[in-house]
Kinemage of the C-alpha trace (Angstrom):
@kinemage 1
@onewidth
@group {chain A} dominant
@subgroup {mainchain}
@vectorlist {calphas} color= white
{ca met a 1} P 23.287 35.960 -45.342
{ca lys a 2} L 24.194 36.958 -41.904
{ca arg a 3} L 20.601 37.701 -41.185
{ca leu a 4} L 19.313 34.512 -42.686
{ca ile a 5} L 22.097 32.636 -40.423
{ca leu a 6} L 20.968 34.285 -37.483
{ca leu a 7} L 17.477 33.548 -38.133
{ca phe a 8} L 18.073 29.992 -38.431
{ca val a 9} L 20.237 29.949 -35.255
{ca ser a 10} L 17.479 31.779 -33.638
{ca ala a 11} L 14.757 29.458 -34.756
{ca leu a 12} L 17.225 26.413 -33.581
{ca val a 13} L 17.531 27.888 -30.238
{ca leu a 14} L 13.723 28.286 -29.630
{ca val a 15} L 12.731 24.845 -30.759
{ca ser a 16} L 15.765 23.184 -28.472
{ca cys a 17} L 14.175 25.029 -25.651
{ca asn a 18} L 11.173 23.232 -25.466
{ca thr a 19} L 10.749 22.211 -21.905
{ca asp a 20} L 7.636 19.834 -22.925
{ca asp a 21} L 9.255 16.497 -21.277
{ca gly a 22} L 5.823 14.795 -21.336
{ca pro a 23} L 3.834 13.854 -18.482
{ca ser a 24} L 5.439 14.071 -15.155
{ca ile a 25} L 4.462 11.668 -12.358
{ca ala a 26} L 3.553 12.307 -8.746
{ca tyr a 27} L 2.843 9.880 -5.890
{ca asp a 28} L 0.176 9.672 -3.272
{ca val a 29} L -1.190 7.445 -0.883
{ca ala a 30} L -4.319 5.142 -1.300
{ca leu a 31} L -6.210 4.417 2.026
{ca ile a 32} L -6.652 0.858 2.674
{ca thr a 33} L -10.160 -0.269 3.837
{ca asp a 34} L -9.889 -4.072 4.349
{ca ala a 35} L -7.474 -7.027 4.088
{ca asp a 36} L -7.757 -10.776 3.717
{ca leu a 37} L -5.551 -12.924 6.029
{ca pro a 38} L -5.842 -16.238 7.266
{ca glu a 39} L -7.512 -17.065 10.960
{ca tyr a 40} L -3.945 -18.741 11.551
{ca phe a 41} L -0.455 -19.192 9.760
{ca glu a 42} L 1.035 -22.673 9.759
{ca lys a 43} L 4.899 -23.040 10.093
{ca asp a 44} L 6.434 -23.555 6.368
{ca glu a 45} L 2.772 -22.990 4.839
{ca thr a 46} L 2.057 -20.401 2.146
{ca tyr a 47} L -0.411 -17.991 2.260
{ca glu a 48} L -1.915 -15.212 -0.261
{ca ile a 49} L -2.933 -12.133 0.896
{ca asn a 50} L -4.880 -9.239 -0.729
{ca ala a 51} L -5.672 -5.787 0.370
{ca asp a 52} L -8.682 -3.499 -0.380
{ca tyr a 53} L -7.990 -0.103 -1.028
{ca thr a 54} L -9.756 3.149 -2.449
{ca leu a 55} L -7.667 5.279 -5.214
{ca asn a 56} L -8.063 9.270 -4.483
{ca ser a 57} L -9.570 9.474 -8.047
{ca ala a 58} L -9.939 7.898 -11.490
{ca cys a 59} L -6.531 9.238 -12.634
{ca his a 60} L -4.626 7.277 -9.895
{ca lys a 61} L -3.113 3.927 -10.874
{ca phe a 62} L -1.844 1.404 -8.082
{ca val a 63} L 1.785 1.355 -8.171
{ca thr a 64} L 2.975 -1.104 -5.018
{ca phe a 65} L 2.498 -1.669 -1.434
{ca asp a 66} L 5.056 -0.138 0.508
{ca ser a 67} L 5.854 -1.682 3.723
{ca ser a 68} L 8.230 -1.743 6.818
{ca gln a 69} L 8.512 -4.735 9.257
{ca gly a 70} L 10.259 -5.580 12.340
{ca arg a 71} L 10.347 -6.950 16.034
{ca asn a 72} L 7.132 -5.416 18.016
{ca glu a 73} L 8.921 -2.709 20.362
{ca glu a 74} L 6.637 -3.920 23.191
{ca asn a 75} L 6.622 -7.324 22.595
{ca asp a 76} L 9.410 -9.431 21.024
{ca ser a 77} L 6.764 -12.166 20.540
{ca ile a 78} L 4.971 -10.029 17.780
{ca tyr a 79} L 6.602 -9.339 14.404
{ca glu a 80} L 5.275 -6.245 12.947
{ca tyr a 81} L 4.263 -5.065 9.108
{ca asn a 82} L 3.296 -1.466 8.240
{ca ile a 83} L 1.694 -1.560 4.826
{ca thr a 84} L 0.754 1.534 2.959
{ca val a 85} L -0.491 1.462 -0.777
{ca ile a 86} L 1.484 4.106 -2.962
{ca ser a 87} L -0.514 5.214 -6.048
{ca ser a 88} L 0.567 7.561 -9.078
{ca tyr a 89} L -0.973 10.464 -11.160
{ca asp a 90} L -0.066 13.098 -13.389
{ca pro a 91} L -0.389 16.647 -11.783
{ca ala a 92} L -0.213 18.367 -15.005
{ca leu a 93} L -3.869 16.848 -15.885
{ca thr a 94} L -6.424 19.307 -14.975
{ca glu a 95} L -9.186 17.183 -15.701
{ca cys a 96} L -9.281 13.306 -15.524
{ca thr a 97} L -10.339 11.775 -18.578
{ca val a 98} L -10.198 8.096 -17.326
{ca glu a 99} L -13.740 6.370 -17.223
{ca asn a 100} L -14.093 4.503 -13.938
{ca asp a 101} L -17.094 2.908 -12.028
{ca ser a 102} L -15.433 2.593 -8.735
{ca leu a 103} L -12.293 3.928 -7.224
{ca ser a 104} L -12.413 0.794 -4.823
{ca arg a 105} L -9.696 -2.034 -5.950
{ca thr a 106} L -8.404 -5.094 -4.430
{ca ser a 107} L -4.389 -6.019 -4.940
{ca gln a 108} L -2.374 -9.182 -4.145
{ca leu a 109} L -0.138 -7.908 -0.950
{ca ala a 110} L 1.639 -11.350 -1.098
{ca lys a 111} L 1.323 -14.588 -2.995
{ca asp a 112} L 3.638 -16.620 -1.010
{ca phe a 113} L 3.854 -15.366 2.515
{ca arg a 114} L 5.443 -18.190 4.678
{ca val a 115} L 5.883 -18.138 8.301
{ca arg a 116} L 9.573 -20.058 8.521
{ca ser a 117} L 10.471 -19.165 12.319
{ca glu a 118} L 8.908 -20.070 15.628
{ca asp a 119} L 10.533 -17.172 17.057
{ca tyr a 120} L 6.944 -15.106 17.065
{ca thr a 121} L 3.693 -16.148 18.200
{ca thr a 122} L 2.118 -13.535 16.247
{ca tyr a 123} L 2.227 -11.490 12.878
{ca arg a 124} L 0.870 -8.042 13.351
{ca phe a 125} L -0.454 -6.454 10.300
{ca asn a 126} L -0.963 -2.495 10.430
{ca phe a 127} L -2.710 -1.305 7.423
{ca leu a 128} L -2.851 2.592 6.855
{ca ser a 129} L -6.442 3.278 6.597
{ca gly a 130} L -6.628 7.250 7.132
{ca phe a 131} L -5.258 9.963 8.873
{ca asp a 132} L -6.627 11.717 12.254
{ca ser a 133} L -7.299 15.596 12.704
{ca asp a 134} L -3.595 15.843 13.574
{ca asp a 135} L -2.603 14.077 10.238
{ca lys a 136} L -1.329 11.146 12.428
{ca pro a 137} L -1.654 7.899 10.730
{ca glu a 138} L -4.360 5.455 11.808
{ca tyr a 139} L -4.398 1.853 10.782
{ca ile a 140} L -6.398 -1.049 10.547
{ca thr a 141} L -4.573 -3.849 12.697
{ca ile a 142} L -4.929 -7.504 12.366
{ca asp a 143} L -3.176 -9.903 14.185
{ca val a 144} L -2.692 -13.712 13.057
{ca pro a 145} L -1.326 -16.260 15.479
{ca val a 146} L 1.163 -18.842 14.507
{ca gly a 147} L -0.356 -22.328 15.189
{ca glu a 148} L -3.941 -23.397 15.261
{ca pro a 149} L -5.490 -21.422 18.420
{ca glu a 150} L -6.870 -23.746 21.227
{ca pro a 151} L -10.957 -24.100 20.994
{ca glu a 152} L -12.448 -21.920 23.588
{ca thr a 153} L -14.287 -24.044 25.996
{ca pro a 154} L -16.745 -22.694 28.468
{ca glu a 155} L -15.807 -22.443 32.068
{ca glu a 156} L -16.911 -24.994 34.407
{ca asn a 157} L -19.569 -24.321 36.363
{ca thr a 158} L -18.582 -25.074 40.170
{ca asn a 159} L -21.631 -23.913 41.576
{ca ala a 160} L -23.545 -27.076 41.317
């Protein structure tokens, strides 16, 4: 009887020590290839902003946009956004079985982006597009002025 109890307890301990908690999740950065921004912003109007990015593999899935924002340190009339795409994947997968024709995607960064203040003349968007040989981030930078830009006129010819 003691052996039977010992065998039962041993089996219970082995079963309860199973460490397989299912898939694990890791996060990665997807590189942005392009963005769709208006030519200029009007105060109190809403704008949809989309970004194109490339996932690292077919196993990666879009999670979210990550951003930091604030006044530009060199020019206080510029408000800056630094934007990165975060993706997820299961690092335990040794082979990806997801069928995928293309790793390029487009997602909506902002549905109702709105300029509410006249404190800034330009909104600068820095989209993470890669890393240089020293692993420093590289960005696609797009400046969007606030208010319709003045039309460019040719300089007057004073040599008449």
